C-alpha positions in Angstrom: 11.6 -34.7 48.7 14.0 -37.3 50.3 13.8 -36.7 54.1 16.8 -38.3 56.5 16.4 -36.1 59.5 18.3 -33.2 59.1 16.6 -30.5 61.0 18.8 -27.9 58.9 18.0 -29.2 55.7 14.4 -28.9 56.3 14.5 -25.6 57.7 16.6 -24.0 54.8 14.0 -25.8 52.7 11.2 -23.9 54.5 13.5 -20.3 54.2 14.4 -20.7 50.6 10.6 -21.5 49.6 8.0 -20.1 52.3 5.1 -20.3 49.9 5.6 -23.6 49.2 2.1 -25.5 48.3 2.6 -29.3 48.5 5.0 -31.1 50.2 5.8 -35.1 49.8 8.9 -36.4 52.4 10.3 -40.1 51.3 11.7 -41.0 55.3 14.0 -43.9 54.0 15.5 -43.6 57.7 13.7 -46.3 60.0 13.0 -44.4 63.6 13.0 -40.5 62.6 10.8 -38.5 65.3 8.9 -36.2 63.3 7.3 -33.5 65.9 10.5 -31.2 66.0 10.2 -31.6 62.3 6.2 -30.6 61.8 7.0 -27.8 64.0 9.1 -26.7 62.0 7.1 -27.1 59.1 4.1 -25.6 60.8 5.5 -22.4 61.7 7.2 -21.5 58.3 4.6 -23.5 55.4 2.2 -21.1 57.0 0.8 -21.4 52.5 1.1 -25.1 52.5 -1.6 -26.8 51.4 -0.4 -30.4 51.4 1.6 -33.1 53.3 2.2 -36.1 52.2 4.3 -38.9 54.8 4.5 -42.3 54.9 2.4 -44.1 57.2 2.6 -44.3 60.7 4.6 -41.0 60.9 1.0 -39.1 61.8 1.6 -39.1 65.4 -0.8 -37.9 68.2 2.3 -34.5 68.6 2.7 -34.6 64.9 -1.4 -34.0 64.0 -1.2 -31.1 67.0 1.9 -28.9 65.3 -0.2 -29.2 62.1 -3.4 -28.4 63.8 -2.0 -24.9 63.8 -1.8 -24.7 59.8 -4.4 -22.1 58.6 -4.5 -22.9 54.8 -3.7 -26.7 55.4 -6.5 -28.9 53.4 -4.9 -32.1 52.9 -3.3 -34.7 54.8 -2.5 -37.9 53.5 0.2 -40.2 53.5 1.2 -42.7 50.7 1.9 -46.3 51.0 4.4 -46.2 48.2 6.9 -43.2 49.4 9.7 -45.1 51.0 9.8 -45.1 54.7 9.9 -47.8 57.4 7.2 -46.5 60.2 7.2 -47.8 63.4 3.2 -49.0 63.8 3.8 -48.8 67.7 3.7 -44.7 67.3 0.7 -45.0 66.7 -0.6 -47.8 69.3 -2.5 -44.5 71.2 -3.8 -41.6 69.2 -5.1 -38.8 71.3 -4.0 -35.2 69.8 -4.6 -32.4 72.0 -6.7 -29.8 69.9 -7.3 -25.9 70.6 -9.9 -23.8 69.6 -9.4 -23.1 65.7 -7.5 -26.2 65.2 -7.5 -27.5 61.2 -9.4 -24.4 60.2 -9.3 -25.2 56.2 -8.5 -28.9 56.4 -11.0 -30.9 54.1 -9.1 -34.6 53.5 -7.2 -36.0 56.5 -5.5 -39.5 56.0 -5.1 -41.4 59.4 -3.5 -44.6 60.9 -5.1 -45.9 64.3 -7.5 -47.5 66.6 -10.6 -46.9 65.4 -12.0 -46.1 69.2 -8.8 -43.6 69.4 -10.9 -42.1 66.3 -14.1 -41.7 67.3 -12.8 -40.0 70.2 -11.3 -37.9 68.7 -13.5 -36.8 66.2 -15.9 -36.4 69.3 -14.0 -33.9 70.5 -14.7 -30.1 70.8 -12.5 -28.9 68.5 -12.4 -31.4 66.3 -12.0 -31.5 62.6 -15.6 -31.9 61.5 -15.5 -30.0 58.6 -14.0 -32.9 56.2 -15.4 -34.4 53.4 -12.7 -37.2 53.2 -11.5 -39.4 55.9 -9.6 -42.2 55.1 -8.6 -45.1 58.0 -6.1 -47.3 58.4 -6.4 -49.5 61.7 -3.5 -52.2 62.0 -5.4 -53.3 65.4 -7.9 -55.9 66.4 -12.0 -54.6 66.1 -15.3 -55.8 66.9 -18.1 -55.4 64.3 -19.8 -53.3 67.2 -16.9 -51.1 67.8 -16.5 -50.3 63.7 -20.5 -49.4 64.1 -19.9 -47.3 67.2 -17.0 -45.0 64.5 -19.5 -44.7 61.9 -22.2 -43.5 64.2 -20.2 -41.3 65.4 -19.0 -40.1 62.7 -22.5 -39.5 61.0 -23.4 -36.9 63.8 -20.4 -35.1 64.0 -18.7 -35.1 60.3 -21.9 -34.1 58.3 -20.1 -32.9 55.4 -18.2 -36.4 54.9 -18.7 -37.2 51.0 -15.7 -40.3 50.7 -15.4 -42.4 53.5 -12.4 -45.4 53.9 -12.0 -48.0 56.5 -9.4 -50.1 56.2 -9.4 -52.9 59.1 -6.1 -54.0 58.2 -5.2 -56.7 61.3 -4.5 -60.0 59.4 -4.2 -62.6 62.4 -7.6 -65.1 61.8 -7.7 -69.0 62.3 -8.0 -71.3 59.9 -10.2 -73.6 61.0 -13.2 -71.4 62.0 -14.3 -67.5 61.4 -15.9 -66.4 64.6 -19.3 -65.7 64.3 -18.9 -62.4 66.1 -16.0 -60.9 64.2 -17.6 -60.7 60.9 -19.3 -56.9 59.9 -23.4 -57.7 59.2 -25.8 -55.0 57.6 -26.9 -53.7 61.0 -23.1 -52.6 61.6 -23.1 -50.8 58.3 -26.3 -48.9 59.4 -25.1 -45.7 60.1 -23.8 -45.4 56.2 -27.5 -44.3 55.7 -27.3 -41.7 57.8 -24.4 -39.3 56.1 -27.0 -36.8 53.9 -23.5 -36.3 51.4 -22.1 -39.9 51.2 -21.4 -41.0 47.6 -18.4 -43.2 48.2 -17.9 -45.5 50.7 -15.3 -48.3 51.1 -14.9 -51.4 53.6 -11.5 -53.7 54.0 -11.5 -56.3 56.4 -10.3 -59.6 57.2 -13.3 -61.5 57.0 -16.5 -62.0 54.8 -19.5 -59.4 55.2 -22.2 -61.3 57.2 -25.1 -60.0 54.9 -28.4 -61.8 52.9 -29.7 -60.7 49.3 -32.5 -59.5 51.3 -30.4 -57.3 52.9 -28.3 -56.5 50.0 -31.9 -55.7 48.2 -32.3 -52.9 51.2 -28.7 -51.4 51.2 -28.9 -50.4 47.5 -32.9 -48.9 48.1 -31.6 -46.7 50.8 -28.6 -45.2 49.2 -29.3 -44.9 45.2 -27.2 -41.6 45.6 -24.1 -44.0 46.3 -21.0 -44.0 43.3 -18.4 -45.4 44.7 -18.6 -48.5 46.6 -16.3 -51.4 48.0 -17.8 -53.8 50.3 -14.5 -55.9 51.2 -14.4 -57.6 47.9 -10.7 -58.9 48.8 -11.2 -61.1 52.4 -8.2 -62.3 53.7 -10.0 -65.3 55.1 -11.8 -66.1 51.7 -13.5 -69.3 53.3 -17.3 -68.8 53.0 -19.7 -66.9 50.5 -22.7 -65.0 51.9 -23.1 -63.9 48.7 -23.5 -64.8 44.6 -24.5 -63.1 41.4 -27.9 -62.3 42.3 -26.4 -59.4 44.8 -25.1 -57.0 41.8 -28.8 -56.8 40.6 -29.7 -54.4 42.8 -27.1 -52.0 42.4 -28.1 -52.1 39.0 -31.6 -51.5 39.8 -31.6 -48.5 42.4 -28.0 -47.0 42.0 -27.5 -45.0 38.7 -24.4 -43.4 39.9 -22.5 -46.4 40.5 -19.2 -45.7 38.9 -17.2 -48.4 40.8 -18.9 -51.8 43.0 -16.4 -54.1 44.6 -18.2 -57.5 46.0 -17.4 -60.9 47.0 -19.6 -63.6 45.6 -19.5 -66.9 44.9 -20.3 -66.8 41.1 -21.4 -70.5 40.0 -23.7 -69.3 36.7 -26.4 -71.3 38.4 -28.1 -68.2 40.5 -28.7 -66.7 36.6 -31.8 -65.4 35.9 -32.8 -67.8 32.8 -34.7 -64.9 30.6 -32.8 -61.2 30.3 -35.9 -59.4 31.0 -35.6 -59.2 34.0 -31.7 -58.1 34.4 -31.8 -54.5 34.3 -28.4 -53.4 33.0 -26.0 -51.1 35.0 -26.3 -47.4 33.9 -23.4 -45.7 34.8 -20.7 -48.5 36.3 -17.2 -48.4 34.9 -15.1 -51.0 37.1 -16.9 -54.1 38.8 -14.2 -55.9 41.6 -14.5 -58.9 42.8 -11.7 -59.3 44.6 -10.8 -63.2 45.1 -14.5 -64.2 44.9 -14.9 -67.6 43.8 -15.7 -68.5 39.6 -17.6 -71.5 38.3 -19.4 -72.0 35.5 -16.8 -68.8 33.3 -18.7 -69.0 29.9 -22.5 -68.5 31.9 -21.2 -65.8 34.5 -19.6 -64.0 31.5 -22.9 -63.9 29.4 -24.7 -62.8 32.3 -22.1 -59.9 33.2 -22.3 -58.8 29.7 -26.3 -58.7 29.9 -25.5 -56.2 33.0 -22.6 -54.3 31.9 -23.0 -50.8 30.2 -20.4 -50.1 27.4 -17.0 -49.4 28.7 -17.2 -51.1 31.8 -14.2 -53.7 33.3 -13.5 -56.7 35.3 -11.2 -56.2 38.3 -10.0 -59.4 40.4 -6.7 -59.9 43.3 -5.9 -58.7 45.8 -4.2 -54.9 46.6 -4.0 -55.0 51.0 -3.0 -58.3 52.0 0.5 -59.7 52.4 -0.3 -63.3 52.6 2.1 -65.5 55.1 2.0 -68.6 53.5 2.3 -70.6 50.4 -0.6 -72.2 51.1 -2.4 -68.6 50.9 -1.3 -67.7 48.4 -1.4 -70.3 45.8 -5.5 -70.5 46.7 -5.9 -67.3 46.1 -4.1 -66.9 42.7 -6.4 -70.2 42.2 -9.0 -68.4 42.8 -8.1 -65.4 40.7 -7.5 -67.5 37.5 -10.7 -68.1 36.7 -11.8 -64.8 36.2 -9.0 -63.2 34.5 -9.3 -66.3 31.8 -13.1 -65.0 31.9 -12.5 -61.4 32.0 -11.2 -62.1 27.9 -14.7 -63.1 27.3 -16.4 -60.0 28.2 -15.2 -57.5 24.9 -16.2 -60.3 22.6 -19.6 -61.4 24.4 -20.2 -57.3 24.2 -19.6 -56.9 21.0 -21.6 -59.9 19.8 -24.6 -58.5 21.7 -23.9 -54.5 20.7 -24.4 -56.2 17.0 -27.4 -58.2 18.1 -28.8 -54.4 19.1 -28.2 -53.1 16.2 -29.7 -55.7 14.0 -33.0 -55.7 16.1 -33.3 -51.9 16.3 -32.9 -52.4 12.0 -35.8 -54.6 11.6 -37.7 -52.7 14.1 -37.5 -49.7 11.2 -38.0 -52.1 8.8 -41.0 -53.5 10.4 -42.5 -49.9 11.0 -41.6 -48.8 7.8 -43.5 -51.9 6.6 -46.8 -51.3 8.5 -46.7 -47.3 7.5 -46.7 -48.2 3.9 -49.6 -50.8 4.5 -51.2 -47.7 6.7 -51.4 -45.8 3.6 -52.4 -48.8 1.0 -55.5 -49.0 3.5 -56.3 -45.5 3.2 
């Protein structure tokens, strides 16, 4: 519903629909303070299971009010909802929770600094039984802060199966990427301590600092992963630490992987000369290359056709960043266009390989039949 801050209207809706399970609010008027309205919701919609607001409306006091709701299982925000929330409202996030807070909460989406998030989840009455957690931050953060947050979550939120961390600060230098500003493999080490985590998403302005050997270790230590977004669309796309070979360990070890997002430089020259060492993905449905670099499209398309299972699709482009200059927009467009063109080759190559496999299978059956006949004649 579209909510313009009319407390009486919200109270009337609560009175008329006390058994409401799901509530989604557009907030077209900027500057609405939600605390008192959250109090009305908490006191009158005792059966509410899911609440969705625009971003930046889950302030400390709003979360405090919602924490008393016994059946609330999902707290979500939606980028597509009408609502011009003020980022300053979540500059400081420090809700004061009491014993018994959020008894049913399993899915939580918040926007706040990750240092505040860490303190929140280390609090005595924090909602640590979550299975899904979305964290957005528009502040600057260091890799050590990211590591510290992941470590705290791995210790406090043992039931997490999905974790999404989007670091959306968009300020960076065009001249160089600071050496200490890139998230590394070491930063992500706590991921392996989550006993049930199968989904992970990381968005950051800088490319990851990771080697092929570390990718091999990453994949081998996490064979149960099902969805993995490793920053495929950094805002500053000037350094490419990985190439197409980075896909191979995930195909080798992660047999349940359905979605993979990576930032690579695909020139085609790093493609193995023989297909015998390429083990295809078993379950992959989507490969997202974001704003990766592509050269030699035919060689890359041939490689991917060997790696993709039937029905797997290729995605490219950016979903999170709003580019400030025409130069940035043009640079991204120039990197995405070759992928879009190459993706049209994949269905054709897939069909050719399917036909080749069928012919090979028929030929093998024919050879086996001739061998059987020959054995019978010899006997």
